[in-house]
Each structure stands twice: as C-alpha cells, then as structure tokens.
N, C-alpha and C positions, 0 to 999 in steps of 0.2 A: 606581519613583521617584515621590515626591510632589512635584508642582510647584505652588507657591503664587504665583498671579498677583494683583497688587493689594494684597498684604500688605506694608506697609513693614518696614524693619528694626526689630526690637523692642529695647526697653531693659530689661535685667535681667528677662526674662519669667518669670513663674510660671504654671503651668497649674493651674487650680482646676476640679475635676470633681465632679459629683453625678449619680446615676442613680435614677430612679423605680423603685419596686418593693420588693423584700425588704430592701434596705439603706436605706430611706427612711421610717421610721416617722413618722406625722403629716405626711408630705411636707416635713419640716423641712429636709433637705439640698437637695433640688431647688429648694425655694422660696428658699433662701439664694443659690444661684447665679443663679436668676432675678432676685432682687433686685439683685445686682451688675450683671447685664446691663441691667436697666431703668434703674438709677440712673446708670450710666455710658454708657448708649446704645450698647451693644455692636453691632458690625457682624459678621454671620455671613459667614464666608469659606469654610466647608466643611461638608459633611454626608455622613455615611457612607451607603452604599447600603443602604436598608432591606431589599432582597431578600436580602442576604448574612447578616443577623443576626437577623431577627425572624420569628416565626410569627404571621401575621396573624389566625389564629383565637384567639390569646392576646392580642395587642395589635392591635386592629382599627383600620384607617384610618378617618378621619372625612370626611364629605362636607359641604360648606358652599357658600353662595351668595356670589358676588362680583359685585355689579352685575347680578344675574340669571343669571350664568354659574356652573354647578356646577363646583366644584373639589374635589380630594381632597388631604388632608394625610396623609402616611404616617408611621407611628411610626419614629423614627430618633434618631440622636445628632448634634447640631450643634455646631460650634465657632465662637466669636466672639472678637473681640479688643477690649479696652478699654485706654485709656491713663489712668493715674492721675497727675494733675499734681502740682505742688508743687515744693519745692526739689530733691528727688530723685525725678524722675518714673520710673515703671516701668510695664511693660505686663503685663496679665493675659490669659491665654488661657483662656476659659471653655468648659468642656465640659459640656453638659447634654443628657440623653437618658433612655432607658429601658433598664433592665437587659436585655441581649440574650437571645434565646431559644436561640441556638446559636452555635457557632464562636467561643467566648470567646477562644481564643488568637489567632486572626486579628484579632479585634476589638481586643484590647490592642496587638497589633503595629502595627495601623493608627494607633492613637492615638499610640503611641511614635514612629512615623514622622513624624507632624506635630510632635511635641515636638522631635525631632532637627532637623528642617528649620528650626524657628523658634528654635532655640537655647535651649530651656527649661532653666532652671537648677534648678527644683524643681517637683515635682508634689504638690499637696495635694488629697486626695480626701475629700469630706465624706460622712458617713453618720449615720444615726439608728437607734436600736434601742429596743425596748420593755424597760422595766426596772422594778424595785421602787423607784421614786423618787417622793416626794410632789410634787404640783404647786405646793405652797406654798413650796418651797425653790428656791434657784438651780439651774438645770439643770446637771447634771454633764456636762462635756465632756472626754473623754480624748484625748490626742494620742499616737499610737503609730507605730512605724516598725520595719522589719525590719533596718535598718542600725544596728549598735551604735555606730559613730562618730557618726552623725547624732543618735542618741538622747542621747549625751553632750553634743554641741555645742548642741543645741536644747532640752535639758532635757525630753526625751520619754521615753515608756515603750517599752522594746524588747518587741515582741510575742512572747508565748509561747503564743498560742492554738492549739489543735488541735481540729478538728471541721468541721462544714459551713460553707461560706463562700459569699459572693456575689461579684458583679463587683468590689466595692471591694477585697476581699482578693486576688482574682486580679490586678487591675491593679497593686496595690501590689507583689506579688511579681514581676510582669513588669518593673516599673520597677527593682526591686532587681537582678534578673538582667541587665538591660541597662545597669546602672551609672548609672541616673538617680536622684538623691535623691528619696525619696517619703515623705510623711507622711499618715496618715489621722486625721481629727478626727471623733470619735463623740459625738453628743449622746444622752443617755438620756431617753426619753419615757415618762411615766407610763402603764403598761399599762391602767389603768382609765379613761383618757381619751385613747385612741389615735387617735381620728378626726381627720383633717386639717380645717383647718390647725392648726398649733401655732406661733404667732408667737413664743412665749417660747423654744422650742427653736431656732428659726431665728435669733433674736437672739443666743442664747448661742454658736451656731456662728460667726456673723459677728464677735462680740467676740473669740473665740479666734483666728480667722483674722487679724484685725487685729493682734493681739499677735505672731502667728507670723511674718508677712511684713512687719511694720512699716509699715503704711499706715493712713491714716484712711479708714474706710468710712462714707459718708453713710447714716444709718439711716432717714431719712424718718419715716414713721408707725409703724415697727415697735415702738418702745418703748411707744407708746400702745396699739397693738394687743395687745401682750403683757400690759399691765396689764388691759385689758378682758377678755382671755381668762381670766386668773386670777380676776378678779371673777366671771365667768360660771361657772367651774368651782366656785368657792367656794359660790355660790348653789345649784348643783345638789347638791353634797355635803351642804350643810346640810339639804336636804330629805329625806335618807335617813340614818337613824341608823347603819345598818351601814356605809355608805360613810364617813361622818364618823368613826366609830370606827377604821376601817381606815386612813384618812389620818392620824389622830393616831398610830397605831402606827408607820406609816412615818416620820413626823416624828421620833418618839422614837428609832427605830433609826438614822436618818440623823444626827441631832444627836449621838448617842453615838459613832457611828463617826468623825465628822469633828471632834470636839472637840480631839483632839491636833493636827489639821492646820490649825486656825484660826490660822495663823502670820502673822507680820508680812509675810512675802513675798507672801501672797495679798492682804493689805490694801494693800500698796504697789502691787501690780499694778493693782488697781482705782483707786487714787488717781492713778496715772500716766495711766490711760485718761481719767479725769475731767479732768486738767490738759490733756491733748492736745486734748480737745474744747472746753474753755473757751477755750484760747488759739488755737484754730484751726490748730494745728501740722499740717503735712502736707496732702496733697490731700484737697480735699474728695472602686402597681401591684398588681398582682394577686399572689396566692400568699402573702399574709401578709408579715411583716416579720422582720428579724433581731431576736433577743432577747438578753437579757443572758446566757443560758446556752446559746445555740445560734447563734452568729454570729461576727462579727469584732470585736465590742466587748468591753468588760470583762465577765467572767463574774460571775454573781450567783446569785439564787435564781429559782424558777419564776415564771411570769407568768400573768396571767388573760386569756384570750381573750374577745372579745365573744361573747355568747350570744343570738342573735336570738330564741330561743324563750322566753326568760325571764331573770330576773336570777340571777346566781350569786354567792354570798357570797364575797368575796375571801379568799384564804388569808392567814394571818398570817405575816409574814416572820420568819426566825430572828433571835434576838438576837445582836448582834455578839459574837464571841469564842466562840460555840458551835461544835460540830463540823460543823453544817450550813451554816455561813457560809462560802461559797466565796471564794477570793481573786481579785483582778483578774488578767485574762489579757491580752486584746487589746482 
C-alpha cells in the first residue's frame, strides 16, 4: 500500500512522465518535464528506491560537496506535484527519471500505484526519437495510444507498432491493462544533429502537451533558445556542402509528404495557441536512442549514427510514394 503524507487532494490530476535514455533523443523529453517542474516550482513527494531498478555500473551515482560535506546522488525516478492556476485549476504529477535497468514490470506497477492513490485521470508519457527530419522545419510530434476509444476522443493515432520497445512503450501498455487512459507524445529529432540539448524539440513537445491537456504552459526562454539552436545548426550545415545538400533533400521530401496535410485544422490550432498566449487565457542516457524504425515512435527510414572516427555521408531518404517509404506506426 502506498501512503502519501503531505500531498493535498489533487484537482483533475494528470501524470506527465519522461525518462532519460533510449526514449529521449536530444534529451528533449526529460528536459520538457524538467521545464514544467522548474517553471511551476514542483515539490518532490516521492522517489523510487534506486536499488530496485538501476544497475549502478550503467547509471553511476554522483558525488558532490554540500558546504564541505560529501554527499551522493543516486540515479532514480522522482515524482513531484505542481498546481496550474487559472479559472480551471488542475494538478500535474511530474515523473522524471532514468529508464530503469531491470524489473520494468515492478517499476511500472509502482508508478501506477501512485497514479491510483492520487486519482490520476490521464497519463501522458513524453518521448523523442531520431528520425529523417530536417532541422529547418517544425518538429513533428505524434500522439499515440493503445486505447481505440481514447484515440477517437482525443484525435490520436492508435498504435500499431511491433518491435523493440523502451520504458515508454512498456508503461503505456501497463496503463492500458490497468484501465488508466494513457497517451505517448513523440518528437522526431534530426539524426544528423542528435546531440543534446534540443530546445526546438522540447518546445514542440510542450506545445503539443498544452493542446492535449488544455493548459497554458509558461515557456520562458525556450522559444529564444529554439531559434538560437536552429541558427547554430544552419551555420554548421552551411559549412559542409554534403550536409547542406542532405538537409535540402530532407526538406523536399518533408514538404512533398506534408503538402496534402497543410490543412486549415493545423493552421487553426496554431492560431488558437497564439490567441491563448496573447490574451493570457488560462494559468500561467546511455545505450543510444529510439529511432524512427526501431522504437515506439512513427516508423520511417534508416538513420545516421554519429561516427567519432570520421564523417559519414548521410544516406538520401526515399522519395515519398516509393516502395521504400514506410508508413507511420507508433
């Protein structure tokens, strides 16, 4: 039995989770939850026992000095709660940690125990994968769920993915089997610039989360950081003709694929977000990463891994509509 002392009764709580590691390309997802925790001054009320879930030779503890006293921070997963004010206040339960090394079923059951005790109505899990997407275009964010009814009600994609999965996929399925509505939001990070941080992908995840749970998220310096990141990548790409050519190829493929989808609905969604912000409505790892064809996100084409021994010429993506162009999965 999980006993929560000092946690007040929550209002329409939503659990938002992200985990460092394979499901967190560019640290985009974990940074998004960290941003929420920082902006709303989250208060940690629980932490999972690191001994139960982590291999300390994989995720090592860190030693630091506090007023001359040596202390140790253990890798774990922590839960905090924040209250979003406004006309319709609600609470967010933020889960931020590292993908566990072992005992994933027990890990998910423990998180679901907290969700049950707190009366969580929806679980949203953030993730980021490496994909064939140009850094010059808006970051694609896919919303997926295993619940067909939830997919229809919230205009999400019902997952059809089959293959290797990370803790995001396992937690979503655990929620589904426990009868807890769960959604995963996946941001696609350009594989040729996968090093963290990626504020543009973090911003895209927060924008999609804002639309999904109908709250206004204070963005702070994120929009400016995202613009500065893109300018920096533009400059790096301009210095290498092969990279510049590859980015142009990705842009053409992306524009061609999305041309039929440049609908009034997408434009209206962006305009509504703009109006909300203008009017002030509402309250203010290791082991690689999930990829577009080997994880829980939408499937696509192969990706380019970093090559520390030298530069590798990027592969050209297939043209939309060819036999090599895979369909979206999860």
